[in-house]
N, C-alpha and C positions, 0 to 999 in steps of 0.2 A: 347265405349264412354258413354254408358248408365249408367255404375256404377259410374264414376266420377260425372256425372250430378245428379244422385240420391243422392250421398253423399253431393254434394254442396247444393241441396235443403234441405236435412236433417239438414245440418249445419245452413242454414238460418232460418229454423223453430226453431231450438234450440236457436239461438241467440235471436229471438223475444220472445220466451217463458221465457228464463232466464231474459230478460230485464223486462218484465211485472211482473214476480214473485218477482224479486228483488225490483222493485219500490213499489209494494204492501207491502212487508215486511218493506221497508224503512218508509213508511207512519205509520206503526204500531210502529216502533222504535221511530219516532219523537212524535207520539201521546202519547206514554207511558213515554216519558222523556221530557215533555214540559218545565220543569224548566231549561233544558240545552240549550234552544233556546233563542237567544237575551239576553244573560246574560252579566254582567259587565256594566260599564258606557257606553261604546261604543255601545253595543248591545241594551241596553234600549233606548239610545238616538236615534239610527237609527229607531227602531220600533215605537217610539213615533212620531218622525218627519214624518215618512212614513204615519202614521194614520192622523196626523194633515193636511197633504196636501189634504186629501179627503174632508175636510170641509173648507179649507181656500184658495183654488184656483180652477179654472175651468179646467177640464181635457182636454188634447190635445191642450193646449194653452201655451204660454210663458208669461202669465199675472199673476201678483200677487207678492207682497212682503212677506217677512217672518215677521208676526206681533208678533211672540212668543218670539224670542230671538234676541238681538242685535239691537233693535231700528229700525225695518223695513228695512231689506236689502234683497239681492237676496237669493233665495233658494239654499242651498248647497246639500241637499239629492237628489238622483236621482228622476226624474219625475216618480211618481208611476205608471201612466197609461201606460208607455212604458216598465215596468218591466214584465217579462214573466208570473209570477203567476197572476198578475192583468189582463193581457191581456186574459189569459185563463179562469179566473173566472168572469170577468166583465159581459159577456152576461148572467150569471146565478145569479149574486148578485151584487148589487151596492156598497157593502162594501169591505174592504180589506180582502184578504183571511187569514185564520187562520195560526198560526205559522207552524203547521205540514204540511199543504198544500204548504206553501212557500218553506220549505226546501226539501220536496219531489220533487217538480217540478225542483228545482235546481239540485238535485241529478240526476234526469232523463236527464237534459240538459248536465251535465258533462259526463255522461255515453255515450250519443249519440255523443257528439263532439269529445271525445277521440277516440271512435270506428271509426267514419268516417274519422278522420285524419289518424289513423293507416291504415285503408283500402286504403286511397288515397296514402299512402306510400307503399302499397302492402305488408303490414304485414298480416300474416295468421290470419284467424278469431279467432283462439283460444287465442293467446296472445292479440289480439286487444280487444276481449270481456273481458278478465280478467283485462286488464289495465283500461278499462272503468268502470267496476264494482268496482275496487279498489279505484278509485278516490274519490267517496263520502265516502268510508270507512275511508280514511285517511285525508280527508279535512273537511267534515261536522261533526257536533258534535254527532256522533252515539255512540261513546264509551267513552265519558267523564266519568271518574270514574273508568274505567277499562283499555281500550286501548286508550291512549291519541291521540288526533288529532294532526297531524304534524303542521298544520297551523291554529291557532285559528281565523285568520282573516275571514275565510269562515264561522265560527260559529257566530262571532260577526256581520259581515256585509255580509250576504249571497249573496247580489246582485253582489259581486265580482265574484261569480261563473258565472254570466251572461256575464260579460266582458271577463272572461277567455274562456267560451264556444264559444262566438262569435269570439274571436281571433283565436281559433283553427279551427273553421269552415271556416273562411276566408283563413287561411293557407291551409286547405284541398282543397279549390277551386283552389288556385294557383298551388298546386303541382299536382292536377289532370288535369290541362289544358295542355295536351300534346297528340298530335295525335288523339284528339277527333274529332267527326263529328262537322259540323258547328252548328247544333242544340244543341248538348251537350255543346259546347264552349259558346254559348250565355247563356244557363241556368247557367253554372258555373260563368260566368261573372256577370250576374244579381244577383246571390246568394252572391258573394263576395261584390258587391256594397251594397246590402241590409243589410248584416251583419255589414258592416262598418257604414252605416247611423244609424242602430239600436243602435249600441254602442254609437254613438254620442247623440242620443235622450235619451237613458235610463240612462246613467251615464257618462257625459262628464268629470266630475272631476276625474274619474278613468281611462279614455282612455289613458292618458299619460303613464300608466304602461304597456300598451300593445304595444305601438309604437315601442320600440326597438325590441321586438320579431317579430312583423309584418315586419318591415323593413329588419332585418337580414335574417330571414328565407324566406321572400318573394324574396329577391335578390338571395339567395342561390338556389331557385327553378329554376332560369334561367340556372344554370349549369347542370340541370338534363336532358335537352333536347337532344335527339339523333341527331337532326339537328337544326341549328339556326332558321329555319323557324318556328319551334314549339314554339319558344319564342315570336313570334309576338303577339300571343293572350295574353300572360301574360303581355307583355309590354303595349298593348292597354288597358287591364283591369286596370293596375296600373295607367295609364294616365287618364282613365275615372274616377276612384275613386278620384284621385288628383283634377281634374278639377271640379268634382261635389262638393267635400268638400270645395274647394276654392270659388266656385260660391255661396255656401250656407253660406259663412262667418265663417266656422268652425275654420279655422286656427287663424283668428283674435280673435275669441271668446276664444279659448283655451289659446292663448298667454296672453290675458288680464286677464283671470281667474287666472293664476298663477303669473303674474307680478303685478296686482293690488291687492296686499296683503301686510299686515304689515311685513311679513317675508321677502319680496323682498326689502323693504326699510329700515328695522330695524334689519337685520339679526344679526348684532353684539350686539344687546341688548338682544337677546333671549338665554336662556339656550338651549343647543342642546344635550339632552341625547342620541340622535340617533347617535352621533359621537362616536360610540363604536362598537366593533366587534359583540356584541350581536345583533345589528341591521343591520349587514352586510349580514349574510347568516345563514341558519339553521345549517350549518356544524360547526358553532362556539359555539353552545349551544344546550341544550336538548330541549324537547318539553314542552307542557303544564305542565306535571307532572314530568319532569326530565328524561323522557325516551329518549334513543338515536335513536329511530326509524327513525326520520327524517334524521339523518346522515347515518344510515344504507341504507335507500332508495337512498340517494344521491350517496353513494359509489357504490351500485348495479347499479344505472343508468349509472354511468360512465363506469362501466365494461360492461354493456349491449350495450352502444354506441360503445365502442372499438370492441366488438364482432361483432356488425352489420357492422361496418366500414371494418372489415376484411373479413367477410363471406357473407355479404349482397350483393344484386344486385340492380342496378339501383337507383331508388328514395330513397329507404331505406338506402343504403350505403352512398349516398351523404348527406341525412338528418342527419345521424349519425355523419358524419364528421363535418357538420355545427354545430350540437349540441355540439360536443367536443370543437370546436373553440369558440363558443358562451359562453360556461361554463367557459372556461379559462379566456376569456376577462372579463366576468362578475365578477369573483372572484378577479381578479387583480384590476379592477376599484372599487369594493366594499371595498376591503381592503384599497386601496389608499384614497377613500373618507372618510372613518371612522377614518383613522389614521392621515391623513395629511391635508385634506381640511376642516378646521373648518368653513369656510365661506360658505360651500355648503348649499343651502337653499331649495333644492328639496326634494322629498320623499326619505325616507331611502332606501338603495339598497335592503333590504329584501322584500320590497313591490313589486319591479320589479320581484323578484324571485317567487312571488306568481303566476304570469302568467306562469312561467317556470315549476311550480310544476307538472302539468299533464304530461309534457314530461319526467320529472324524473321518474314518475310512469310507463310510457310506456316503457322506456328503462330498468328500473328495472325488469319489467315483462318479457321482452325479455331475460334478463340475467337469470331470474328464470327458464324459459323454456329451455334455453340452458343447464343449470345445470341439470334439470330433465332428458333431453334427453341424456346428457352425462352419467348420472348414469344408465339409462335404457340400453343404448348401452353397457356400461361396464359390466353390469350384464349379458346381452345376450351373449356378447363376451366370458366371462368367462365360461358361461354354455355350450356354443357350438360354436366354431369359424366358422364352415362351414355355419351354418344357421343364424349367428348373423345379417348379413346385411339384409337378407330377413325378419327376425323377427322384426328388427328395423323398416323396411319399413312398415310392418303390424301394428306396434305400432303407427306410424305416421298417418295411415289411420283409426285407431280404434275409435270407439265411445267414449271410455273412455278419450282419449287424448283431444278431442275437446269439451268434456262436463264437464270434472272434474273442470276446472276453475270456471264455473258457480256453480257447486255443492259446491266447497270450499267457494265461496263468499256467497252463500245462507246459508251454515253452520255457517259462521262467524256472519252473521246478525240475524240468526234465534233465537239465545239465547236472544238477546236484544228485538226482536220483540215479542216473546212469554212471556217475563217476565212480572210480575205484574207491574202496574204503580208504579214508584219510584220517589223520590225527591232527586236524587243523587247530583244534582247541587245546591240545596237550601243551602247547607252548605258553598258554595263558596261565597266570597265577590263579590257582583254583582249588587247592586242597584235595585234588583228586587226580589220579587214583591214590588210594591209601594203602600203605604197606606196613607189615609188622616190623617191630624192632625188638632187641633183647628186653627192653623195658616193658613194652606192651605185651610181649609173650609171657613174661613173668607175672604181670598183673592179670592177664587173661586166665592163667592157670590158677591164680591165687584168689581173686575176688570177683571174677566175671559173674554177671547176673544171669540166673536162669530161674524161671518160675518153680517154686517148691524148694529152692535151695536156701540154706541158712544165709542170713545177712553176714557178710564177711568184710565189711568196711568199704569206705570210699577212698578216692584219691583226690588230692588237691595239688595244683600246679603253681609254682612260684618261679617264674622265669621271665627274662626280657626286660628287667627294670633296674638291674645293677648299675651303679654310677649315674642314675637319673633321679633328679629330685622329685619329679612327679610324672606319672604316666597315665595314659588313657588307652582306650580301644585302638586309637590310631597308632600308638606305639607298639602294642602287643601283636596286632595282626601282621604287620610287616615282619616282626621277629618270628612269629609262628610260621609264616610263609617261607621264610628262609630256612627254618628248621625242617619244614616239610620237604622243601626242595633237596635238602642235603641228606635227609634220613628216610623220606617217604612217609613221615608222620609228624603232626604238629605237637603231639603229646599234651594237649590241653583240652581240645573239644572233639571234633569229628574223628580224629585219629584214635581216641580212646573209646568213644561210643560205638565206633565201627566194630569193636570186639566185645561189646556188652560190658564194658568196664564202667562202673558207676562213679560219678564225680560229684564233688561239692559244688563245682562251678556250674553255672547255668547260662545258656545263651538264649535269652527270651526278652521280649518287650513286656511280658506280663509277670515280671519278677514281683513277688509279694513284698509288702512293706516290711514285715518282720524279718524276712530273709535279708533284705537289703540293709536294714538297721544293724543286724548282728554282724554281717560280713564287712560292711563298710566301717563299723566302729572298732571291731576287734582284729580284722585280718587285712585291713588296708591302712595306708598312711593318710593323714589329713590333707597332704598336698596332692594326692592322687586325684585325677579328674574322672569321675564316673560317667557312664552313659547308660541309657535306658535298657539296652539289650545285653550289657556285659559289665559285671562288677570285677574290676581288676583286683587281684589278690597279691599283696606286696609285703605283708607282715605275718610271717608264719608263727603264730602264737600256739605253742604246743598244747597248752591247757585247753584252749577253745577248740582247737582242731580235734582233740580226743573227744570232747563233749559232743561235737557234731557228727561223730562217727567216722572221722578220717583215720585211715590206717596207714596210707602211703602218701608221701610227699615227693613230687618231682621238682627238683630245683637245679639251677645252674650255678650254685654256690653251696658251701657247707653250712647248713642251718644251725649246727651246734647241738642237735639232739637226735635221738633215734639211732637205728642201725642201718648201715649202708647195705643194700641188696643187689644193686647193679649200677654200672657206670657206662654211659654211651658217649664216646668222643664225637664231636661235631666240628667239622672243618670251619675255621674262622669264628667259632663261638666257644664259650665255655662248655666243658663237658656236662652232660645231663646226669644227675644223680637220682637214684631211687632210694628213698629213706623210709624205713618202716618204724612206726610208732608202737610202743607196747601199751597194754591196758587201755586201748581205745574203747569207745562206747559201742558195743555190738548189741546193746539192749539190756545189759546186766547192770547198768548204773542204777542203784537203788538207794537214794538219799534217805537219811533219817533226820536231818536237820532242815526245817522249813523256815525260809525267810519270806515274810509277807511284803509285797511291794504294791503300792497303791496306783502306780502308773509306770510307764516304760522308762521314764527318766530315772526314777529311783531304782528300778530294776537294773539299769545299766550301771549305776553307781555301785550297787552291791556286787555285781559281777566283775567290775573292774578292780575290786579289792584283791590284792595278791593272795589273800587267805582263802578266797573262794575256791572250792573244790567241787566240781560238778558231779563227781562220783559219790559224794557224801552229803552235799548241800543242794537245795533247790530253791529258786526264786520264783514266786508265783503269787497270784491274787486269789487263787482258789482256797476254799475252806477244806483243810485236810485234817485227819485225826492227829491228836496231840502226840500220841505215842506210835512210833513207826519202827518196824523191824526190817532189817536188810533181807531182801529176797535172795533166793539161791536157785541153782539149776535152771537158769533162764535159757530158753531156746526161741530165737526170733527168726522167722522165715519170711521170704518174699513170695507173695502169691499174686495171681492174676487180679484178684479183687482188692489187694492191698497187702496186709500182713497177717501172719498167724503167730501167736506167742503162747509160751508155757512157762510157768515159774512156780516155785514153792515158797511158802512163808510160814513162820510160826505164829503169825497174827496179821495185823494190818500192815501192808507195804505199798510202796509206790515204785514205779519204774519210769525213767526218763529215756525215751527211745530216740534213735537217730533219724527222726522223721519230723517234718513240719506239722505243727498243730493246725487243725482246721475244724470247723463245725461240720465239714463234709465227711469226717470220719465218724463211724458208728462202731460200737463194740458189741459182740454177741458171744456168750459163753459162760463158763463156770467161774466162780470167784467174786461175784458181785462187782464186776469191773466198772469203773467210771473214768471218763477221759477228762483231762484238764490241760490248760496251757502252762508249760513249764519253761523257765529260763528264756522268756521272751518269745522264742520261736519253736521250742521243742514240744513233741507230743508226749504228755504224761498219762500214766495209767495207774489208778488206785485200785487195789484189790485186797481180798482177805483169804488167808490160808492157801488155797491152790488156784492158780490162774491157768485156764485153758480156753483161749478165746480167739475169735477172728476179728481183726480190725478191718472194716470194709470202707473203702473210699468211694463214695457215690456222688458224682458231680457231672452236670451236663445241662444242655439247653432245654430239655424236656422234663418238667416237673422235678428238677434236681438242681436248681440254681439258688434256692433261698438260703442255703448254707453259707454261701459267699457273702450274702447280705449280712448275716450274723457276724462273719469275720470282719466285715467292714465296720459294723457297729462296735466291735471290740477295739478297733484302732482308734475310733473316736472316743469311746468311753475311757480307755486307758491313756488318752492324750498322747498319741504317737507324735504329733507335731511338736509337742513340748520337749520330746527327747532330742530334738535337733540342737 
């Protein structure tokens, strides 16, 4: 017994050594190829919003609106303080970790989660270690420019690795809950609960991607018990997780997060490029640079699962069978959704496959080792039949077999780690790096956002659509890329947010229905083709822009209103113009005429009337005093918790603020303030005599999501669908 024990200890030490050496080399790879991190629009957007959270909200709270994009709405990026890189670096630095550190930590988390799940399934240390080391090699941007990443989503938004890792760890806890001691069972139960809550806190918007995997393989774990009594612990843990999440309000929050969106109400108005096999699964297309490596791994994974289902024992055999069933169901549904269900408004099937990707690598690794063992056995058998079995047994126990995966992984990564710093990704179209221009410098000095500063207006961009009868995201992004390549800044999205310049424009799949209704009906043309993540602005309506708080317009034509503040020549394009509007809504709009509307359609009709003046008139369903006085001395400031406002009045007054209304706003202060929905989308405040109040935006997955359910009921009560 001493030899196996010594061998086991040696393997454990080897695993630890390979892990730390690999992680160290990964850090060198990321440091030497920083231009490959957070590239393209998605990556730049995530990195910028991640940094802005550090200055615009209080950590470990659910307070704070997004003042940068979309006219003050809920944060969509994950809460940075719950992300693993921030948690690990926060005690040592108050700033966000650098890019190399972020990706290195996520590489380590993927290695550990895959390895621990494999060990929970009783996979040998050798393939378990190799599968873990391969995950960052094929998912994180280590080889862009040479060996392409199979799934660029992990490169653009690496926090997806956190959701994936926590999903795998939760499954590892469930599959290991069998025949354990009471103490071990409690530890595994608490670990599963902790991982689930951590997922909710760090990135609720992505947790929906892990739900099918968790449910399917969690239920499958019940079939692995040798006796039904062993499933009692699993069932109790599942019930505990369900009750805990329900008590915290997570289900209502997640439901409203996806239902209270423009996509949910206006799905038939959106282009759906995801309704294509390209967005169904990796097997239908190549990878980032056209390589078939993703399809090869998927094929090898299927073969490895079949092999494990035939030759495996216990948990591994059942998990392999579950994987095969799940894979078949997934591809049938993915094909059906993309080919026949045009009205499907959820995430594309390929996004759900992201969570499945580490399992593909695990079973592909098992297939690889089975092939290696078969080759070795065949060679030994040919060389000498009598001793073939004994020699093969010795091969299985040899140091080479359980160490060569780590050696191969280190060899794969060493070339990138030791290479001189390169700019392999700078040639890719990516919106990064971002540079200032005369226009962005003027805006930064004039309206850039800082907590505690007065609200000084928004900027709206109207470019890239001249001489085009109808445009979509596919038309604007190439134009913005060309603008970025020639000026260093796209002047619409990340190029403005990089300098804390707030915009009316929003880049989000969680656009609110009221926001979409207002912008698509008043600031876009009927022939334009909208998409779920980006509303194109093509009709600069001065009246509505002022009401929404827009102070500056960036255009590649002369809009016919406002005062020109700057002009930026662009080679091969029309020059960019910066136009300033006067009398924009900075919080001082105090209407005295109230127009009652019973639904959104009638509200739109009233606001379309050329006589409508948002500075003096308000359209609402709220019950307001019959006699109103215009307020004066209005001061509106942007705070970490939301807004603060002061105003004077000789009686009863209302203010229409340049922020989105939501039941997630609450008001505290003097003047008997009451909040109401104004002009379809705006936040209205009714008060008496003197107003000195704080407007707090409280929204999140823990006991703070019910307000969005109220917002959702508003859309139904005021017949938003009828406004179409």
